[in-house]
C-alpha positions in Angstrom: -58.7 4.8 -30.2 -62.3 3.8 -30.0 -62.8 0.0 -30.3 -65.3 -0.9 -33.1 -66.8 -4.1 -34.3 -67.5 -4.7 -37.9 -70.2 -7.3 -37.8 -71.4 -9.3 -40.7 -74.7 -11.0 -40.0 -75.7 -14.4 -41.4 -79.5 -14.3 -41.1 -81.5 -17.4 -40.4 -85.2 -17.7 -40.1 -86.5 -19.4 -37.0 -88.6 -18.9 -33.9 -86.5 -16.4 -31.9 -84.6 -13.1 -32.4 -80.9 -12.8 -31.7 -79.7 -10.0 -29.4 -76.3 -8.4 -29.9 -74.6 -5.6 -28.0 -71.1 -4.2 -27.7 -69.3 -2.6 -24.8 -65.5 -1.9 -25.2 -63.9 -5.1 -26.5 -66.8 -7.2 -25.3 -69.6 -8.4 -27.6 -72.7 -9.9 -26.0 -74.7 -12.4 -28.0 -78.0 -13.6 -26.6 -76.8 -12.8 -23.0 -73.4 -14.4 -23.3 -70.4 -12.1 -23.2 -67.4 -12.7 -25.5 -64.3 -10.7 -24.5 -61.9 -9.9 -27.4 -59.3 -8.1 -25.2 -56.7 -10.7 -26.1 -57.2 -10.3 -29.9 -54.4 -7.9 -30.7 -54.3 -5.8 -33.9 -53.1 -7.9 -36.8 -54.2 -11.2 -35.3 -57.0 -13.6 -36.0 -58.6 -16.6 -34.4 -60.8 -19.4 -35.7 -64.4 -18.7 -34.7 -66.7 -21.0 -32.7 -70.5 -20.8 -32.8 -72.2 -18.3 -32.8 -69.4 -16.8 -34.9 -68.5 -18.1 -38.3 -65.1 -18.3 -40.1 -62.3 -16.2 -38.8 -62.4 -13.4 -36.3 -59.9 -10.7 -37.1 -58.5 -7.5 -35.5 -57.7 -5.2 -38.4 -56.1 -2.0 -37.0 -58.2 -2.1 -33.9 -61.5 -3.1 -35.6 -62.8 -6.5 -34.7 -64.2 -8.2 -37.9 -66.7 -11.0 -37.1 -69.4 -12.9 -38.8 -72.3 -14.0 -36.6 -75.3 -16.2 -36.9 -78.4 -13.9 -36.7 -81.6 -15.7 -36.0 -84.9 -13.9 -36.5 -88.5 -14.9 -35.7 -90.6 -15.7 -38.8 -93.7 -14.9 -36.8 -92.8 -11.1 -36.8 -90.7 -10.9 -39.9 -91.8 -10.2 -43.5 -91.3 -13.2 -45.7 -89.2 -11.3 -48.2 -85.9 -10.1 -46.7 -83.1 -8.1 -48.4 -80.7 -10.1 -50.5 -78.2 -7.3 -50.5 -75.2 -8.5 -48.4 -74.4 -4.9 -47.4 -77.6 -4.7 -45.5 -76.2 -7.2 -43.1 -72.9 -5.5 -42.4 -73.0 -3.3 -39.3 -70.3 -1.2 -37.6 -70.9 -0.9 -33.8 -68.7 0.8 -31.2 -71.1 0.5 -28.3 -74.7 -0.2 -27.5 -77.3 -2.6 -29.0 -77.4 -3.7 -32.6 -80.4 -2.2 -34.4 -82.7 -4.8 -36.0 -81.8 -5.3 -39.7 -84.8 -7.5 -40.4 -87.9 -6.1 -42.2 -90.7 -6.7 -39.8 -94.5 -7.1 -40.4 -96.6 -4.1 -39.7 -98.2 -4.2 -36.3 -102.0 -4.0 -36.5 -103.8 -1.7 -34.1 -106.5 -3.5 -32.3 
């Protein structure tokens, strides 16, 4: 069974962009690896920052809510208010940016 993370992002405007990637049962957040090997199916743990709420393993899928900081210098001022736009399933690789960015001007 392929391990998958179901990630709910909690976007926060600021002066940096959050980096998230997944490899196996490890989620890397801004360069810090978090290993969820010990979180067995059907179990849950109370989250610590940068996670929010409970982290659950539901039939092999890790459900986690994460703080997601984005740089206001590069982001559009109006971001989606649809919660579904901030729920991402990821089995490996780097999380694709969910923030609407300003157009880059050619100079």
